[in-house]
C-alpha positions in Angstrom: 116.1 104.4 102.5 112.6 104.9 103.8 109.4 104.1 101.9 108.5 107.8 101.7 112.0 108.8 100.8 112.1 106.3 98.0 108.8 106.5 96.3 106.9 109.2 98.0 103.6 107.7 98.9 101.9 104.9 100.9 100.7 103.2 97.7 104.2 103.3 96.1 104.4 99.5 95.9 101.4 99.4 93.6 103.1 101.8 91.2 106.3 99.8 91.2 104.3 96.6 90.5 102.4 98.3 87.7 105.7 99.3 86.1 107.1 95.9 86.5 104.1 94.3 84.9 104.3 96.6 81.9 108.0 95.9 81.3 107.6 92.1 81.7 104.7 92.1 79.2 106.7 94.1 76.7 109.7 91.8 77.1 107.6 88.7 76.6 106.2 90.3 73.4 109.7 90.9 72.1 110.9 87.4 72.9 107.7 86.0 71.3 108.5 87.8 68.1 111.9 86.0 68.0 110.2 82.6 68.2 108.0 83.5 65.2 110.9 85.0 63.2 114.7 84.7 63.5 115.0 88.3 62.3 112.9 90.6 64.4 112.1 93.8 62.5 114.0 96.8 63.8 110.8 98.9 63.8 109.2 96.5 66.2 112.1 96.6 68.6 112.2 100.4 68.4 108.5 100.7 69.2 108.7 98.3 72.1 111.7 100.2 73.4 109.8 103.5 73.1 106.9 102.1 75.1 109.2 100.8 77.8 110.9 104.2 78.0 107.6 106.1 78.2 106.3 103.7 80.9 109.4 104.3 83.0 109.3 108.1 82.4 105.7 108.3 83.4 106.5 106.3 86.6 109.3 108.7 87.3 107.0 111.7 87.3 104.5 109.8 89.5 107.3 109.6 92.1 108.9 113.0 91.2 109.1 114.1 94.8 111.2 111.1 95.9 114.7 109.9 95.6 113.6 107.5 92.9 112.8 110.2 90.3 116.1 110.3 88.5 116.6 106.5 89.0 113.6 105.9 86.7 113.8 109.1 84.6 117.3 108.6 83.2 116.7 105.1 81.7 113.3 106.1 80.4 114.5 109.2 78.6 117.5 107.3 77.2 115.3 104.6 75.7 112.8 106.8 73.9 115.2 108.6 71.5 117.0 105.3 70.7 113.7 103.6 70.0 112.5 106.5 67.8 115.8 106.4 65.8 115.4 102.7 65.2 111.8 103.2 64.0 112.5 106.2 61.8 115.8 104.9 60.3 115.3 101.1 59.8 117.6 101.2 56.8 120.6 102.1 58.9 121.5 98.5 59.2 121.7 95.9 61.9 125.4 96.5 62.7 124.6 100.2 63.4 121.8 99.3 65.7 123.9 96.6 67.5 126.6 99.2 68.2 124.0 101.8 69.4 122.2 99.3 71.6 125.6 98.0 73.0 126.3 101.6 74.1 122.8 102.0 75.6 123.0 98.7 77.5 126.4 99.5 78.9 125.5 103.0 80.1 122.1 102.0 81.5 123.6 98.9 83.2 126.3 100.9 84.9 123.9 103.7 85.9 121.3 101.3 87.5 123.9 99.3 89.3 125.5 102.4 90.8 122.2 104.0 91.6 120.8 100.9 93.3 123.9 100.5 95.4 123.7 104.1 96.4 120.0 104.2 97.2 119.8 100.7 98.7 116.1 100.6 98.5 114.2 97.4 99.5 115.4 94.3 97.5 118.0 96.5 95.8 120.2 93.5 95.1 117.7 92.3 92.4 118.2 95.6 90.6 122.0 95.2 90.8 121.7 91.7 89.4 119.5 93.0 86.6 121.9 95.8 85.9 124.8 93.4 85.7 122.9 91.2 83.3 122.2 94.3 81.1 125.8 95.3 81.2 126.8 91.7 80.2 124.4 91.9 77.2 126.0 95.1 76.2 129.5 93.6 76.5 128.5 90.6 74.4 127.4 93.0 71.7 130.7 94.9 71.8 132.7 91.7 71.6 130.9 89.6 69.0 128.2 91.6 67.3 128.9 90.4 63.8 127.9 86.7 64.2 125.0 87.6 66.6 123.1 89.6 64.0 120.1 89.7 63.6 118.4 87.7 66.4 120.5 88.8 69.4 119.3 92.4 69.3 115.7 91.4 69.9 116.7 88.8 72.4 118.8 91.2 74.5 116.1 93.9 74.4 113.3 91.5 75.5 115.4 89.9 78.2 116.5 93.3 79.6 112.9 94.4 79.8 111.9 91.2 81.6 114.7 91.5 84.1 114.0 95.2 84.7 110.3 94.4 85.2 111.2 91.6 87.6 113.5 93.9 89.7 110.6 96.4 89.8 108.3 93.7 91.1 110.8 92.8 93.8 111.0 96.4 94.7 107.2 96.5 95.0 107.3 93.4 97.2 109.8 95.1 99.5 107.9 98.3 99.7 104.7 96.5 100.5 106.4 94.7 103.3 107.8 97.9 104.7 104.5 99.6 104.5 102.9 96.7 106.5 105.7 97.0 109.1 105.1 100.8 109.4 101.3 100.2 109.8 101.9 97.5 112.5 104.3 99.8 114.3 101.8 102.7 114.1 99.0 100.5 115.5 101.3 99.3 118.3 102.2 102.8 119.3 98.6 103.9 119.3 97.7 100.9 121.5 100.5 101.8 123.9 99.2 105.3 124.1 95.7 104.1 124.8 96.9 101.9 127.6 98.9 104.7 129.2 95.9 107.0 128.9 93.7 104.3 130.6 96.2 103.9 133.4 96.3 107.6 134.1 92.5 107.8 134.1 92.3 104.8 136.5 94.8 106.4 138.9 
């Protein structure tokens, strides 16, 4: 997967780094709320999930002409309605939200793992690791959600945001390295052409 094929511009690594920073900050806010209260309000989790979904959706449209468009758009669009439902229907109960989030984590984890393996962008193994962790969080919710209520919902949401942000930062690092390699290769080719031109002029 080439740099242009993945993100669509020379400055793609900055966009990936910005997305990673936003997701990590949102994840830290979620985990901090758990430290202050064992029962994180469902509305807070919902709003943070909406913000993370909007951030990833905006990033998807910034790279809409690349192969990364659907990779970012699908998780972003999936997070927004679930977050809004959590905000607008807080009385639905923790069990309902745990089951809904378990489904969300399972689907998104599988999607990101398969997509990362298919695209094989720079440092894609970090995304697979993050996706497997998200899938594991969803599996734990399915298996033992009764005794995990209420703190695990906020913990899983915050941790998944941090892991996704970290994988985005690793992607940014890989894209930056590839951009530098392309620039070095371009300068080397230009230098070779100049030398050849000088030789022909001298002869």
